[in-house]
C-alpha positions as CSV (number, residue, x, y, z in Angstrom):
1,M,112.6,200.0,84.3
2,A,115.2,199.5,87.1
3,R,114.7,203.1,88.3
4,I,111.0,202.6,88.6
5,A,111.6,199.4,90.6
6,A,113.9,201.3,92.9
7,V,111.2,203.9,93.6
8,V,108.6,201.3,94.2
9,L,110.9,199.3,96.5
10,S,111.9,202.5,98.4
11,V,108.3,203.2,99.1
12,L,107.6,199.6,100.2
13,V,110.6,199.7,102.5
14,I,109.4,202.9,104.1
15,I,105.9,201.5,104.6
16,V,107.0,198.2,106.1
17,V,109.5,199.9,108.4
18,L,106.9,202.4,109.6
19,L,104.4,199.6,110.3
20,Q,106.7,197.9,112.7
21,P,106.1,198.6,116.3
22,G,108.9,200.0,118.5
23,H,110.4,197.9,121.2
24,Q,112.3,200.6,123.1
25,A,111.8,204.2,123.9
26,G,113.5,205.2,120.7
27,L,116.8,206.8,120.0
28,S,117.4,208.0,123.6
29,A,117.2,204.4,124.8
30,T,119.7,203.3,122.2
31,I,122.1,206.1,123.2
32,A,121.6,205.5,126.9
33,G,122.2,201.7,126.5
34,G,118.7,200.3,126.5
35,N,118.3,196.6,127.2
36,E,117.6,195.3,123.7
37,Q,117.7,191.7,122.7
38,G,119.7,192.3,119.5
39,G,117.0,191.5,117.0
40,T,115.9,188.1,118.2
41,S,112.5,187.0,117.0
42,H,111.4,184.4,119.5
43,H,109.1,186.8,121.3
44,L,107.5,188.5,118.3
45,S,103.9,188.2,117.3
46,P,103.2,186.6,113.9
47,L,102.5,190.0,112.3
48,E,105.8,191.4,113.7
49,R,107.6,188.4,112.3
50,L,106.0,188.9,108.9
51,L,106.9,192.6,108.9
52,Q,110.5,191.7,109.9
53,R,110.8,189.2,107.1
54,A,109.2,191.5,104.6
55,T,111.7,194.2,105.6
56,W,114.6,191.9,104.9
57,V,113.3,190.7,101.6
58,I,112.3,194.1,100.3
59,G,115.6,195.5,101.5
60,G,117.5,192.7,99.7
61,L,115.6,193.4,96.5
62,F,116.3,197.1,96.8
63,F,120.0,196.4,97.2
64,A,120.0,194.1,94.2
65,D,118.2,196.7,92.2
66,A,120.7,199.4,93.2
67,L,123.5,197.2,92.1
68,A,121.7,196.6,88.8
69,I,121.3,200.3,88.2
70,A,124.9,200.9,89.0
71,W,126.0,198.1,86.6
72,L,123.7,199.4,83.8
73,T,125.0,202.9,84.3
74,V,128.6,201.7,83.8
75,H,127.9,199.4,80.9
């Protein structure tokens, strides 16, 4: 059951992350030192804020599920 949840959460994380719009030119801007605000959400649209929160929640659930699978494997 936990492994099925891990697969579902993985797919959800991928979908939510891909739905988020980019704020920079990509990896080249990161390497070149782009002027990013460090993840502040005061200038995000309501949809972007929702996607950002969904990413954090689903990522947290995925992490908890991964810990549960590890614990169940050991015990």
